[in-house]
N, C-alpha and C positions, 0 to 999 in steps of 0.2 A: 494502591498495597497503601501510601501514606492514611486516608480514610478510614481503615481500617486499623491501622498500627491507633491514631487519635482514641477512635472507636476503644481497641482498648487500655489506654490509657484511662482514659476516661471513666470507667467499668473500676478499675484497679484506685483510681483518688477516689473514688467515691466511694469505696468497702474501705478504704483506712482512716475514713473520718474520725474521730475518737470519740468514745459515747458519753464521753464527761461531759458533754454542752447542752447537758440539758440544765445546767445550772445561770442562774443569770448573771451579770453586770456587764460591766459599755465592753471591757477586755475581751472578753466571753464572746459577747457578739460580733465587736471588729475580727478577732480569731477564726470564726465561723465564714462571715464572710469573706472572707484572703483565702479558706482553704477550701470553701463554693468554689470562688471563678471559676479558677480555672479547670475542672471535670463541669461543669457547665460551656465555657470558650471549646474547649472540644467534642462536647459531647455534641454542640451548636458548628463544628466541621464537620463532625459528624451526616449531618444532615443536607449540608452543604451537596452537591453533584459535581463532579469529576468533570476534570476539564477533558476536553469531544475527545479520541484519538483520530486515527487517518484513519478513515474507511480504506478496505480491502477495494479490490477490482474486481469489481462484474462483469463474467465476459456470457454478455447477452445475443451474439451471431456465434457459428463454428460451423459454415459451411466450407468441403470441397468443391471443388468448378472445376472440372474438365474441358481447357481448351487449346488450340491447332498450340498454343506454346510448353504446356504440360500443364499441372495443374495450381491452380491457381488459391489462397484460404482467402472468402470472401467472414471479414471479422469484426465486431462492435464490442468497444468498452465502453462498460458504465464505472468514471469513478472523480472526485473531484479532493482539488490540490487543499494540503495544510498551507493553513495562517505563515508558518514556519514556512514551505514550502515557497510560496510566494512572496515574503518577504525576500526569500535568499535569488529568488528569480530578481529580481528588482533590485538586487547590487551586483548584478551583471554574473551570479553561477546559474552553467546551464543544466537543467536537470536531461536524463537519460531512462528516454522505459523501453527495453527491451523485448519482443515475443520469441518465444521461444515452440518449438512445434516438430515432436519426433511420429514416425513411422515403424511403427514393425510388423511384423506378420509372426503371429501364432505358429507354432508347434510340437504340432501331440505329442511327438518323440523325446523335445530338447527347448532347451528357452526358446526364447521369442526370440525371433530373426531381427534384426537391425536393419531397417533400410532405409533412414535417410532421418538425420536430427536438418532440423533451420533455423538459425536467429537473425531475425531484426530489429538493428538499434535505429530509435525516433526520438532526437532530441529537440532538444524546445530551450530557449537560450530570448531576453531579453536587450536590445540596444538602450540606454538608457538615453542617444544624444538624439536618437531617430524616432522615440517612444514606439522602437516598432517587437514584434514578437517574429524569430524566426522560427520553424521546423526545416529541418533538413533525417533525411532520410538514410541511413548505410553512408551516412557525409556525402550524399551524391547531390539526389536533387531536393533543393531549399524554395523554402514559400515563405514570402511574409505577408504577415496580418496587423493589423492596426488595431485589433482587440485582445482578450486572451482568452476569452473564449473564444473567439474565430479559432485561434490557432489548437488550445482543446482539441477545437470539435473537431481538424484533422486528426488528431490522434487517436483521439476514439471510434473514429469512423475514418483509417485509412485504404487507402485502395489495395485493390483486390491483389494481392502480395505473392508471388512466383514460387513457391515452396516444389514445387519437382519436378525439374525436364520427363518433354516422353520417352519413355522408356526406364525409366527407373522407375514406378510402380507397375506392376505386370496389370493389367487387362483383366480382370475378374474376379482377382484374390481380391480378397478381404484384409483389411487394415485397422492393426488398433490404432490409434491417436490417443496423440498428449498433447495439450494446447496448454500454453500460460503467458500472464503478462504483468506487466509491473513495474516501478522505477528500477532501477540496474543498481547494487550499491555499488556494484564495479568501479565503475563511472564519480563515482560521491568523490568530489576534491577533499586534499588529507585534511586541510583544516579541521572540515566534516566529519568525517568518515567517522568518529567518537561516537557524537554527538545520533550519527547518520542510526547504528550498528546498535543503542541503547537505548533509543527515544523512540514512540510509537507514534510521533506525530511523522515520522520519516519511515517510518512501512508502511508503504503500498503493495500490495502484488494481489493476485489473487490464486486461487486454489486449482492444481490441475487436471482444464477439463477431457473426459476419459472418451473418449466416444469412438466405432466405425465406421470406414469408411471405404465401400467395397468401389476400386482402379476402375478405372470407364474406357 
């Protein structure tokens, strides 16, 4: 947005250059360069690369697997933290990632019947004193890592998540499934919430992955 505005101002500035600059003289030459330097700088700003925005989350695997205790999600996600996120993490602020899955059963005579909605939140934190990263799943299971890459690997490739108990899905029936994953703005601390809601550096979320699953 800023670069587009700069380009517009540059074009406008160039169009407003006086037409009597064809005359000669030291004062005219000085005035010409003063008028020209502003539009030139703005045009150069148009050519500069924009700051890279946060990339979204790519859902790379989305498999529902039947097990003895129910149905588990085998999911894999691809994403990178922005510099702002990494810096904030180093100052002791916890980041939260939420995965949401929804099962609905289509009905020809009415709206789809909602069967299950489940959410799983994984937190990522850094301990400045021990220089270790901590990943906690739903506030219970906590694991410690010495590097950010190792901690992010667990978030990108989490353990198979139990999304439905046996009996919650009707065997033989086909369900529409919606899956999404991303940085959860609901857990962002108040001092950062305004920035997080208005900056592309803090927008890290996937599109909804929609697929079908026939319960086994």
